[in-house]
N, CA and C atoms as an extended XYZ file, in Angstrom:
288
Properties=species:S:1:pos:R:3:atomname:S:1:resname:S:1:resid:I:1 pbc="F F F"
N       103.344      106.546      200.794 N   MET     1
C       102.910      107.474      200.684 CA  MET     1
C       102.982      108.500      200.823 C   MET     1
N       102.455      109.768      199.962 N   LEU     2
C       102.491      110.793      200.317 CA  LEU     2
C       101.810      111.704      201.701 C   LEU     2
N       102.395      112.789      201.599 N   SER     3
C       102.524      113.390      202.612 CA  SER     3
C       101.703      114.745      202.512 C   SER     3
N       100.478      115.536      203.000 N   SER     4
C        99.870      116.058      202.765 CA  SER     4
C       101.105      117.722      202.040 C   SER     4
N       102.268      117.494      203.042 N   ASP     5
C       103.130      118.481      203.533 CA  ASP     5
C       103.372      118.863      201.976 C   ASP     5
N       104.067      117.634      201.033 N   THR     6
C       104.726      117.375      199.773 CA  THR     6
C       103.714      118.021      198.864 C   THR     6
N       102.439      117.535      199.177 N   LEU     7
C       101.532      117.658      198.124 CA  LEU     7
C       101.473      119.371      197.447 C   LEU     7
N       101.437      119.561      199.170 N   ILE     8
C       100.604      121.328      199.065 CA  ILE     8
C       102.461      121.643      198.354 C   ILE     8
N       102.929      121.677      198.557 N   LYS     9
C       105.054      122.394      198.100 CA  LYS     9
C       104.748      122.411      196.598 C   LYS     9
N       104.083      121.038      195.903 N   ALA    10
C       104.190      120.955      194.704 CA  ALA    10
C       103.551      121.900      193.641 C   ALA    10
N       101.811      121.361      194.378 N   LYS    11
C       101.258      122.109      194.304 CA  LYS    11
C       101.647      124.442      194.060 C   LYS    11
N       102.037      124.509      195.436 N   THR    12
C       102.247      125.512      195.160 CA  THR    12
C       103.611      126.331      194.503 C   THR    12
N       104.447      125.622      193.811 N   LEU    13
C       105.754      125.817      193.102 CA  LEU    13
C       105.202      125.331      191.564 C   LEU    13
N       104.307      125.042      191.441 N   LEU    14
C       103.875      124.764      189.586 CA  LEU    14
C       102.506      125.733      189.954 C   LEU    14
N       101.788      126.094      190.855 N   GLY    15
C       100.930      127.928      190.756 CA  GLY    15
C        99.793      127.052      190.767 C   GLY    15
N        99.395      125.749      191.001 N   LEU    16
C        98.039      125.245      191.358 CA  LEU    16
C        96.743      125.415      192.155 C   LEU    16
N        95.543      125.392      191.586 N   SER    17
C        94.931      125.657      193.139 CA  SER    17
C        94.431      124.196      193.248 C   SER    17
N        93.732      124.031      194.210 N   ASP    18
C        93.381      122.790      195.014 CA  ASP    18
C        92.272      122.415      193.495 C   ASP    18
N        91.638      122.919      192.989 N   LYS    19
C        90.872      122.592      191.893 CA  LYS    19
C        91.189      122.110      190.805 C   LYS    19
N        92.523      122.669      190.103 N   ALA    20
C        93.143      121.732      189.056 CA  ALA    20
C        93.125      120.832      188.189 C   ALA    20
N        92.700      120.495      187.311 N   THR    21
C        92.093      119.380      187.267 CA  THR    21
C        93.727      118.839      186.247 C   THR    21
N        93.751      117.876      185.687 N   LEU    22
C        95.055      116.775      185.449 CA  LEU    22
C        95.447      118.385      183.976 C   LEU    22
N        94.277      118.083      183.100 N   SER    23
C        94.540      119.252      181.616 CA  SER    23
C        95.368      120.530      182.976 C   SER    23
N        94.962      120.867      183.977 N   ASP    24
C        95.449      121.879      184.763 CA  ASP    24
C        97.351      121.466      185.149 C   ASP    24
N        97.277      120.558      184.941 N   ILE    25
C        98.653      120.983      186.015 CA  ILE    25
C        99.436      120.444      184.935 C   ILE    25
N        99.480      119.148      184.281 N   LYS    26
C        99.767      119.509      182.676 CA  LYS    26
C       100.180      120.415      181.786 C   LYS    26
N        99.188      121.641      181.591 N   THR    27
C       100.196      122.144      181.128 CA  THR    27
C       100.790      123.136      181.912 C   THR    27
N       100.360      123.405      183.374 N   ARG    28
C       101.130      124.284      183.965 CA  ARG    28
C       102.603      123.963      183.959 C   ARG    28
N       102.152      122.359      184.078 N   TYR    29
C       104.319      121.928      184.145 CA  TYR    29
C       104.979      122.082      182.393 C   TYR    29
N       104.178      122.014      181.806 N   LYS    30
C       104.747      122.294      180.284 CA  LYS    30
C       105.110      123.302      180.356 C   LYS    30
N       104.423      124.412      180.661 N   ASN    31
C       104.940      126.118      180.721 CA  ASN    31
C       105.965      126.192      181.314 C   ASN    31
N       105.767      126.114      182.515 N   MET    32
C       107.260      126.709      183.663 CA  MET    32
C       108.508      125.539      183.555 C   MET    32
N       108.046      124.443      182.449 N   MET    33
C       109.739      123.409      182.017 CA  MET    33
C       109.856      124.584      180.425 C   MET    33
N       109.211      124.881      179.801 N   GLN    34
C       109.855      125.766      178.808 CA  GLN    34
C       110.074      126.929      179.224 C   GLN    34
N       109.641      127.744      180.273 N   GLN    35
C       110.405      128.820      181.209 CA  GLN    35
C       111.449      128.807      181.870 C   GLN    35
N       111.318      127.779      182.350 N   TRP    36
C       112.784      127.601      183.107 CA  TRP    36
C       114.274      126.398      182.398 C   TRP    36
N       113.671      125.873      181.336 N   HIS    37
C       114.813      125.468      180.837 CA  HIS    37
C       116.366      125.778      180.570 C   HIS    37
N       116.767      124.924      181.010 N   PRO    38
C       118.371      125.273      181.076 CA  PRO    38
C       118.906      126.608      179.666 C   PRO    38
N       118.517      126.008      178.632 N   ASP    39
C       118.848      126.302      177.609 CA  ASP    39
C       118.778      127.878      177.151 C   ASP    39
N       117.414      128.038      178.229 N   LYS    40
C       116.844      129.424      177.627 CA  LYS    40
C       117.556      130.939      178.762 C   LYS    40
N       118.839      129.795      180.059 N   HIS    41
C       119.293      130.765      181.025 CA  HIS    41
C       120.325      130.184      180.836 C   HIS    41
N       121.605      130.648      179.670 N   PRO    42
C       122.799      129.921      179.858 CA  PRO    42
C       123.618      130.927      180.287 C   PRO    42
N       123.052      132.248      180.528 N   ASP    43
C       124.114      133.092      182.134 CA  ASP    43
C       123.687      132.780      183.576 C   ASP    43
N       122.501      131.833      183.606 N   ASP    44
C       122.469      131.373      184.860 CA  ASP    44
C       121.871      129.414      184.995 C   ASP    44
N       122.749      128.733      183.965 N   THR    45
C       122.159      127.545      184.102 CA  THR    45
C       121.800      126.612      185.447 C   THR    45
N       122.692      127.268      186.720 N   ASP    46
C       122.935      126.399      187.481 CA  ASP    46
C       121.442      126.417      188.625 C   ASP    46
N       120.946      127.488      187.981 N   THR    47
C       119.507      127.536      188.898 CA  THR    47
C       118.428      127.472      188.150 C   THR    47
N       118.631      127.512      186.295 N   ALA    48
C       117.799      126.490      185.784 CA  ALA    48
C       117.973      125.548      185.468 C   ALA    48
N       118.958      124.878      186.191 N   HIS    49
C       119.171      123.068      186.375 CA  HIS    49
C       117.783      123.181      187.286 C   HIS    49
N       118.666      123.549      188.685 N   ALA    50
C       117.666      123.482      190.471 CA  ALA    50
C       116.280      123.311      189.356 C   ALA    50
N       115.492      124.734      188.940 N   MET    51
C       114.584      124.824      188.888 CA  MET    51
C       113.719      123.838      188.093 C   MET    51
N       114.679      123.311      187.389 N   SER    52
C       114.033      122.463      185.828 CA  SER    52
C       113.644      121.149      187.168 C   SER    52
N       114.790      120.592      187.826 N   THR    53
C       114.494      119.562      188.087 CA  THR    53
C       113.468      119.608      189.686 C   THR    53
N       113.319      120.561      190.262 N   GLN    54
C       112.072      120.984      191.224 CA  GLN    54
C       110.599      120.758      190.287 C   GLN    54
N       110.773      121.486      189.616 N   ILE    55
C       109.761      121.248      188.292 CA  ILE    55
C       109.638      119.541      188.366 C   ILE    55
N       110.150      119.330      187.896 N   ASN    56
C       109.764      117.452      187.447 CA  ASN    56
C       109.449      116.793      188.597 C   ASN    56
N       110.594      117.005      189.839 N   GLU    57
C       109.988      116.291      191.335 CA  GLU    57
C       108.387      116.678      191.116 C   GLU    57
N       108.092      118.147      191.503 N   ALA    58
C       106.700      118.127      191.272 CA  ALA    58
C       105.585      117.639      190.529 C   ALA    58
N       106.440      117.741      189.379 N   TYR    59
C       104.782      117.362      188.765 CA  TYR    59
C       104.917      115.074      189.037 C   TYR    59
N       106.032      114.751      188.652 N   ALA    60
C       105.635      113.659      189.377 CA  ALA    60
C       104.629      113.439      190.891 C   ALA    60
N       104.965      114.275      191.421 N   VAL    61
C       104.321      114.178      192.787 CA  VAL    61
C       102.826      114.183      192.629 C   VAL    61
N       102.588      115.107      191.796 N   LEU    62
C       101.304      115.174      191.055 CA  LEU    62
C       100.226      114.380      190.240 C   LEU    62
N       101.329      113.840      189.669 N   LEU    63
C       100.926      112.427      188.699 CA  LEU    63
C       101.012      111.783      189.828 C   LEU    63
N       101.535      111.516      190.880 N   GLU    64
C       101.455      110.309      191.836 CA  GLU    64
C       100.508      109.757      192.303 C   GLU    64
N        99.696      111.113      192.769 N   TYR    65
C        98.647      111.442      193.785 CA  TYR    65
C        97.700      111.350      193.079 C   TYR    65
N        97.338      111.855      192.086 N   CYS    66
C        96.252      111.509      190.606 CA  CYS    66
C        96.101      110.129      190.610 C   CYS    66
N        97.134      109.071      189.916 N   SER    67
C        96.817      107.690      189.696 CA  SER    67
C        96.647      106.654      190.682 C   SER    67
N        96.838      107.422      191.772 N   LYS    68
C        96.163      106.840      192.762 CA  LYS    68
C        94.989      107.512      194.152 C   LYS    68
N        94.044      108.644      193.263 N   TYR    69
C        92.791      108.994      193.801 CA  TYR    69
C        92.248      108.241      193.138 C   TYR    69
N        91.054      108.440      194.179 N   GLU    70
C        89.749      107.437      193.847 CA  GLU    70
C        88.395      108.073      192.439 C   GLU    70
N        88.825      109.567      192.601 N   PHE    71
C        88.074      110.639      191.606 CA  PHE    71
C        89.112      110.317      190.736 C   PHE    71
N        88.301      110.737      188.937 N   ASN    72
C        88.842      111.396      187.965 CA  ASN    72
C        89.518      112.566      187.757 C   ASN    72
N        89.749      112.858      187.300 N   PHE    73
C        90.509      114.422      187.285 CA  PHE    73
C        90.690      115.228      185.413 C   PHE    73
N        89.840      114.372      185.042 N   ASP    74
C        89.774      114.613      183.433 CA  ASP    74
C        88.402      115.761      183.756 C   ASP    74
N        88.385      116.425      182.836 N   GLU    75
C        87.560      117.998      182.700 CA  GLU    75
C        86.488      117.550      182.281 C   GLU    75
N        86.670      115.908      181.161 N   GLU    76
C        84.604      115.899      180.283 CA  GLU    76
C        84.215      115.074      181.028 C   GLU    76
N        85.111      113.813      181.948 N   HIS    77
C        84.778      112.786      183.020 CA  HIS    77
C        83.821      113.822      184.028 C   HIS    77
N        84.088      114.636      184.992 N   LEU    78
C        83.690      115.417      186.070 CA  LEU    78
C        82.390      116.726      185.482 C   LEU    78
N        82.216      117.438      183.841 N   ARG    79
C        80.943      117.373      183.207 CA  ARG    79
C        79.689      116.174      183.017 C   ARG    79
N        80.944      115.375      182.933 N   GLU    80
C        79.686      114.124      183.052 CA  GLU    80
C        78.991      113.798      183.982 C   GLU    80
N        79.853      113.369      185.037 N   LYS    81
C        79.392      113.101      187.196 CA  LYS    81
C        78.840      114.122      187.426 C   LYS    81
N        78.932      115.533      187.377 N   THR    82
C        78.560      116.768      187.945 CA  THR    82
C        77.213      116.930      187.091 C   THR    82
N        76.094      116.854      188.898 N   LEU    83
C        74.495      117.383      188.325 CA  LEU    83
C        74.575      119.002      188.371 C   LEU    83
N        73.436      118.954      187.410 N   THR    84
C        73.036      120.706      187.663 CA  THR    84
C        71.833      121.048      188.244 C   THR    84
N        72.364      121.794      189.205 N   PRO    85
C        71.605      122.217      190.277 CA  PRO    85
C        70.082      122.031      190.162 C   PRO    85
N        69.371      121.561      189.412 N   GLN    86
C        68.169      120.698      189.133 CA  GLN    86
C        68.302      119.124      189.184 C   GLN    86
N        69.418      118.614      189.391 N   GLU    87
C        69.323      117.411      188.631 CA  GLU    87
C        69.494      117.358      190.733 C   GLU    87
N        70.761      118.312      191.139 N   TRP    88
C        70.694      118.626      192.137 CA  TRP    88
C        69.607      118.183      193.611 C   TRP    88
N        68.728      118.983      192.586 N   TRP    89
C        67.371      118.698      194.404 CA  TRP    89
C        67.048      118.377      194.130 C   TRP    89
N        66.497      118.024      192.691 N   THR    90
C        65.611      116.647      192.450 CA  THR    90
C        65.945      115.776      193.259 C   THR    90
N        67.574      114.955      192.983 N   LYS    91
C        68.055      114.214      193.780 CA  LYS    91
C        68.074      114.030      195.139 C   LYS    91
N        67.839      115.267      195.564 N   LYS    92
C        67.917      115.825      197.018 CA  LYS    92
C        67.639      115.582      197.865 C   LYS    92
N        66.142      115.819      197.068 N   PHE    93
C        64.329      116.476      197.574 CA  PHE    93
C        62.959      115.875      196.538 C   PHE    93
N        63.172      115.112      195.612 N   GLY    94
C        63.001      114.749      195.253 CA  GLY    94
C        62.097      115.678      193.854 C   GLY    94
N        61.377      115.039      193.054 N   GLY    95
C        60.464      115.961      192.214 CA  GLY    95
C        59.187      116.264      192.150 C   GLY    95
N        58.612      117.059      191.789 N   ARG    96
C        56.771      117.366      192.232 CA  ARG    96
C        56.327      116.417      192.048 C   ARG    96
């Protein structure tokens, strides 16, 4: 089981908000890996390799969390399952 501290560290490293979608996570991972790839830092490959490792570990933590989470993180799924303000009001208080 993931600790909340591990999850917070992973989100912080990747610069993600609490409301990040799976698409946001994948995009941020890809961008950071491109930024910190050791080939892009020939003068400091040790730091780049360390950052790449940390980014990979953070991504693995977030993917594990998402795979075990009871709700779907897919943006399209969220749009389909989210009520409009009118629908929420009607469901909560009934129609006229």
